[in-house]
C-alpha positions in Angstrom: 0.0 0.0 0.0 1.1 3.6 -0.6 -0.7 5.1 2.4 -2.6 3.7 5.3 -3.1 3.0 9.0 -1.4 0.3 11.1 -2.4 -1.0 14.5 -3.2 -4.2 16.3 -7.0 -4.0 16.0 -8.5 -1.4 13.7 -12.1 -2.4 13.3 -14.2 0.3 11.6 -12.2 3.5 10.9 -13.2 6.8 9.3 -9.6 7.3 8.3 -9.8 5.9 4.7 -12.6 8.2 3.7 -11.0 11.2 5.4 -7.7 10.8 3.7 -9.2 10.1 0.3 -11.3 13.3 0.6 -8.3 15.3 1.8 -5.6 14.1 -0.4 -7.2 12.1 -3.2 -5.0 9.0 -2.6 -5.9 5.4 -1.7 -5.6 4.7 2.0 -5.8 1.2 3.5 -6.1 -0.3 6.9 -3.5 -2.9 8.0 -3.8 -4.8 11.2 -0.4 -6.1 12.4 0.6 -8.5 15.1 3.5 -7.4 17.3 5.8 -9.8 15.7 5.0 -8.6 12.2 5.7 -4.9 13.0 9.5 -5.0 12.4 9.2 -6.6 9.0 6.5 -4.3 7.8 8.5 -1.2 8.8 11.8 -2.4 7.4 10.6 -4.0 4.2 7.1 -2.6 3.7 6.4 -0.9 0.4 4.7 2.3 1.6 5.1 6.0 1.2 3.4 7.1 4.3 1.5 5.6 7.2 -0.4 6.5 10.3 0.1 4.6 13.5 -2.4 3.8 16.3 -2.6 1.7 19.4 -0.4 0.0 20.6 2.5 0.9 18.3 3.0 4.7 18.7 6.1 4.1 20.9 7.1 0.8 19.4 7.8 2.4 15.9 10.3 5.0 17.2 13.4 2.8 17.0 12.7 2.2 13.3 12.6 5.9 12.5 16.0 7.4 11.3 14.7 10.9 12.1 12.0 12.2 14.4 10.2 15.5 14.0 10.2 18.0 16.8 6.8 17.0 18.0 7.6 13.3 18.1 10.9 13.9 20.0 9.2 16.1 22.6 6.2 13.9 23.2 7.8 10.5 22.8 5.1 9.1 20.5 4.9 8.8 16.7 1.6 8.5 14.8 2.7 9.5 11.3 5.6 8.0 9.4 6.9 9.1 6.0 9.4 7.2 3.9 12.1 9.5 2.7 13.8 9.3 -0.8 16.7 7.4 0.6 14.3 4.7 2.0 14.7 5.7 5.7 11.7 6.6 7.9 10.8 10.0 9.3 8.4 10.0 12.2 6.2 12.8 13.5 3.2 13.3 15.9 0.3 14.9 14.1 -2.1 14.2 17.0 -0.4 17.2 18.6 -1.6 19.4 15.8 -5.0 17.9 15.8 -5.4 18.4 19.6 -4.4 22.0 19.5 -6.5 22.8 16.5 -9.6 21.2 18.0 -9.3 22.9 21.3 -9.0 26.3 19.7 -11.9 25.5 17.3 -14.2 24.7 20.3 -13.1 27.7 22.3 -11.3 25.7 25.0 -8.6 28.1 26.2 -5.7 26.5 28.2 -3.9 29.7 28.9 -3.4 30.2 32.7 -5.7 27.3 33.4 -5.3 24.2 35.7 -5.7 21.1 33.6 -6.4 17.4 34.4 -5.7 14.8 31.8 -7.5 11.5 32.3 -5.3 8.5 31.3 -1.7 7.6 31.1 -1.3 6.2 27.6 0.4 7.7 24.5 -2.4 10.1 23.7 -2.2 11.5 27.3 1.5 12.4 26.6 0.4 14.3 23.5 -2.3 16.2 25.4 0.1 16.9 28.3 2.6 18.5 26.0 0.0 20.4 24.1 -1.6 21.8 27.3 1.8 23.0 28.5 2.5 24.6 25.1 -0.9 26.3 25.1 0.0 28.0 28.3 -1.6 26.0 31.1 -0.8 27.1 34.6 -0.5 23.4 35.7 -1.1 20.0 34.1 -1.6 16.7 35.9 -2.3 13.2 34.7 -4.9 11.0 36.4 -4.5 7.2 36.3 -6.1 4.3 38.1 -3.0 3.5 40.2 -1.1 6.8 40.3 -0.8 9.2 43.2 -3.6 11.2 41.5 -6.3 8.7 40.7 -10.0 8.4 40.3 -10.6 8.2 44.0 -8.9 11.5 45.0 -9.2 13.4 41.8 -12.0 15.7 43.1 -9.6 17.1 45.7 -8.3 19.2 42.7 -11.1 21.7 43.1 -9.0 24.3 41.2 -9.4 22.2 38.0 -10.6 24.3 35.0 -10.1 22.0 32.1 -10.5 18.2 31.9 -9.2 16.2 29.0 -10.2 12.6 28.5 -7.7 10.4 26.7 -9.0 7.1 28.1 -11.3 4.7 26.2 -14.1 5.2 28.8 -17.3 6.1 27.0 -16.1 4.7 23.6 -18.2 2.3 21.7 -19.4 -0.2 22.9 -19.1 1.3 26.4 -21.3 4.2 25.5 -22.8 6.1 28.4 -19.8 5.7 30.8 -17.8 8.6 32.2 -14.4 8.5 33.9 -15.3 11.4 36.2 -18.3 13.5 37.1 -17.7 17.0 35.6 -20.2 18.5 37.9 -17.9 18.0 40.8 -15.3 20.5 39.5 -16.7 23.9 40.5 -14.3 26.0 38.4 -14.6 24.0 35.2 -14.2 26.0 32.0 -13.5 23.5 29.2 -13.6 19.9 28.2 -11.8 17.8 25.5 -12.6 14.2 24.7 -10.4 12.4 22.1 -13.1 9.7 21.6 -15.0 10.0 18.3 -17.3 7.0 18.5 -19.9 8.0 19.6 -19.9 11.5 18.3 -20.9 12.8 21.7 -19.8 10.8 24.6 -21.5 11.0 28.0 -18.5 13.1 29.0 -19.3 15.7 26.2 -23.1 15.5 26.8 -22.5 16.4 30.5 -20.3 19.3 29.5 -23.0 20.5 27.1 -25.6 20.2 29.8 -23.4 22.3 32.1 -22.9 24.9 29.4 -19.2 24.4 29.2 -17.2 24.7 25.9 -16.3 21.1 24.8 -14.4 19.5 21.9 -14.9 15.9 20.7 -12.7 13.4 19.0 -13.9 13.6 15.4 -12.6 17.2 14.7 -9.3 16.1 16.2 -9.2 13.0 13.9 -9.8 15.1 10.8 -7.4 17.8 11.9 -4.5 15.4 12.5 -5.3 13.7 9.2 -5.0 17.0 7.5 -1.5 17.5 8.8 -0.5 13.9 8.0 -1.9 14.4 4.5 0.4 17.5 4.1 3.4 15.5 5.2 2.6 12.6 2.9 2.1 14.7 -0.2 4.1 17.9 0.4 1.0 19.9 -0.5 -1.0 22.1 1.8 -4.7 21.4 2.6 -6.9 24.5 3.2 -8.9 25.1 6.4 -12.0 25.2 4.2 -11.4 21.8 2.7 -10.7 20.3 6.1 -14.0 21.7 7.5 -15.9 20.5 4.4 -14.5 17.0 5.0 -15.5 17.2 8.7 -19.0 18.2 7.8 -19.4 15.4 5.3 -18.1 12.7 7.7 -20.2 14.1 10.6 -23.3 14.2 8.5 -22.8 10.7 7.2 -22.4 9.1 10.6 -25.0 11.2 12.4 -28.3 9.4 13.0 -31.5 11.0 11.8 -33.7 10.7 14.8 -37.4 11.4 14.5 -39.6 12.3 17.5 -43.1 13.6 17.8 -46.7 12.8 18.6 -48.1 9.3 17.8 -49.5 9.3 14.3 -47.5 12.3 13.1 -45.9 10.3 10.3 -42.5 9.6 11.8 -42.3 6.1 10.3 -43.4 7.0 6.8 -41.1 10.1 6.8 -38.2 8.1 8.2 -38.5 5.3 5.7 -38.5 7.9 2.9 -35.5 9.7 4.3 -33.6 6.4 4.6 -34.3 5.5 1.0 -33.0 8.9 -0.2 -29.9 8.5 1.9 -29.3 4.8 1.2 -29.4 4.1 5.0 -31.0 1.6 7.3 -34.4 2.6 8.7 -35.3 1.4 12.1 -38.7 1.9 13.8 -38.2 1.7 17.6 -41.7 0.5 18.3 -41.3 -2.3 15.8 -38.1 -3.3 17.4 -39.8 -3.3 20.8 -42.6 -5.5 19.5 -40.1 -7.9 17.9 -38.1 -8.3 21.2 -41.2 -8.7 23.3 -42.8 -11.2 20.8 -46.1 -9.3 21.0 -47.6 -6.1 19.6 -47.5 -2.7 21.4 -51.2 -2.8 22.3 -50.6 -6.4 23.8 -47.7 -5.2 25.8 -49.8 -2.4 27.3 -52.8 -4.7 27.9 -50.8 -7.6 29.5 -47.8 -6.0 31.1 -48.7 -2.3 31.4 -47.0 0.9 30.3 -44.2 0.6 32.8 -43.0 -2.6 31.2 -43.3 -1.0 27.7 -41.2 2.0 28.8 -38.5 -0.2 30.2 -38.3 -2.1 26.9 -38.3 1.2 25.1 -35.2 2.4 27.0 -33.5 -0.9 26.4 -34.1 -0.7 22.7 -33.1 3.0 22.4 -29.9 2.3 24.3 -28.9 -0.3 21.7 -30.1 1.6 18.7 -28.4 4.8 19.8 -25.0 3.2 19.7 -25.4 2.7 15.9 -24.4 5.4 13.5 -25.7 6.5 10.1 -29.2 5.2 10.6 -32.6 6.8 10.4 -34.5 6.1 13.6 -38.2 6.7 14.3 -39.1 6.8 18.0 -42.4 6.2 19.8 -44.4 9.3 20.7 -43.5 9.1 24.4 -39.8 8.3 24.1 -38.5 11.7 24.9 -40.7 12.2 28.0 -38.1 10.3 29.9 -34.8 12.0 30.6 -32.9 8.7 30.6 -33.6 8.2 26.8 -32.2 11.5 25.6 -28.5 10.6 25.9 -29.1 7.5 23.9 -30.6 9.6 21.1 -28.2 12.5 21.2 -24.9 10.6 21.4 -24.9 10.0 17.6 -28.1 11.7 16.5 -29.6 14.9 15.2 -33.1 15.0 16.5 -36.0 16.1 14.3 -39.4 16.8 15.7 -42.2 15.9 13.3 -45.4 18.0 13.8 -48.8 17.4 12.3 -52.2 19.0 13.1 -53.9 17.0 15.8 -57.0 16.4 13.6 -54.8 14.5 11.2 -53.0 12.3 13.6 -53.4 8.5 13.1 -54.9 6.6 16.0 -55.2 3.0 15.0 -53.2 0.6 17.1 -52.0 3.4 19.5 -53.0 2.6 23.1 -52.7 6.1 24.4 -54.4 7.8 21.4 -58.0 7.1 22.5 -59.9 10.2 21.2 -59.3 13.6 19.6 -59.8 15.3 23.0 -57.2 13.0 24.6 -54.8 13.7 21.7 -55.1 17.5 22.2 -54.4 17.1 25.9 -51.5 14.8 25.2 -50.0 17.3 22.7 -50.2 20.1 25.3 -48.6 17.9 28.0 -45.8 16.7 25.7 -45.0 20.0 24.0 -42.3 21.1 26.5 -40.5 17.7 26.2 -40.6 17.7 22.4 -39.3 21.3 22.3 -36.5 20.6 24.7 -35.3 17.4 22.9 -35.5 18.6 19.3 -32.6 20.1 17.3 -35.0 21.0 14.5 -38.8 21.1 14.1 -40.3 20.1 10.7 -44.0 20.2 9.8 -45.6 17.2 8.2 -48.9 18.9 7.3 -47.9 19.0 3.7 -46.6 16.1 1.6 -44.2 13.5 2.8 -41.8 14.6 0.0 -41.8 18.2 1.4 -41.0 16.9 4.9 -38.2 14.7 3.6 -36.7 17.5 1.6 -36.6 19.8 4.7 -34.8 17.1 6.7 -32.3 16.4 4.0 -31.6 20.1 3.5 -30.9 20.6 7.2 -28.8 17.5 7.4 -26.6 18.7 4.6 -26.3 22.3 5.7 -26.6 22.5 9.5 -24.9 19.5 11.1 -22.0 20.8 13.2 -19.5 18.9 15.4 
C-alpha cells in the first residue's frame, strides 16, 4: 500500500474516507501482530502511514529521524518514507489536539488542567496543554498518586481532558469522572470519536461548558498527515468540508413527535433517499417482546413498555448513520435523551392533531385526549429537538426539509 493506517486491531475506521477526501489517494487499513511490525517497517512498500494503538512508541526505533513534536512527546503517529528509504516520524495528533481545542473555544492559557489517562495520547495532550500556556497540568491514572478516588480534591481544575477509552463504543454512556464536581470547570476535551458525543461531552453540554470531541481532532490530525505525505497544503475550508461530510454521514437522523404524526413514513423515505437503514423503535420493541405494542400495554402495562423502550433506544443509539423513528413518548423520559443525542440529530415531526393517526395506538384514544397529550408533551418535544419540521404538507416536502438541514446544518 502507498498510504494507510497500522495498528493491532483497527475495526471500523473513518480514516480511509477522510484521507481520500483530503488528499485524493488510496488509504488502506493494515492490522499487524506485534511480531510482524519490524518486518513491515523495514521492508514494507509504503510511502506514508499513520500509527495507532499499541504501536505509537514501538515504531520509534525504526525511524531514522524524528520530527520535533515526536521527539518532545515520545510518540509517533505518522511516518513518511524519505527518498533514501529511511523513515521519518512525527506526531500529528499534537496538531489535531491544539486545533480542535482552539476551534471549540477551550482556552488553556493560565488554566489548571487534568488529563485522564496515562497512555500515548495523554502524553500528546500533556505537552499540548503546556505549550498552550496551562498554569498546571496533571495526569490521572487508576493506580497513580492522583487517581479516580482522590481526583475531586483538585477543586481548582478548570479543564478536563479525557484520553481514556471510557465512553467509547461499545461502552457508551460511561464517564471516567463527574464533571459537575469541578466547580471551576471552564473547558472539556474528549479524544473519543465513536460515539460523536460521549457521555462526557453531553454532560459538558448540559453544564454549558465549551467542549471538543474526537472527530474534529481525527480530521485535523489527518489534514497534517496528508500534508506530510504529499508535500501539499490542505486548506482550512477543505478540512472543514470533510469534517461536515463525515459528521453528516455518521449522524443518525432521529425522529420524534406525537403518535401518528408520520414519523415512520417520513423516516422510511429519508432512509431511501440517503441509502441508509431505517429502524422503527416500536417495531423493534414488539419484535423483542414477541407481541404487539397494544398487547404489551394490555398484558404488562405501560411501565414494562417504557423499560423495553429504553433498552431498545440504548442499543439503537449506539449505531451510527441510521434513520430512527421513535415512539411518541420516548423523549418524555430524561434517561432516553443521551441515547438519542450521542450519535443523532433530533428532528421533531409535527402534524395537526386532527390529522394524527390513532389505529393501534393505546394512548391515542380520542381527539380530545390527543389534544391534551399534545399540550402535555410540547415542552418535552421542544427541549429534545434540534429541528422542528412540519408534516402537514406532503411527505416529500417533509423529507426535503430534513435532507436540507442534514446537509447544511450538522455541526460537530
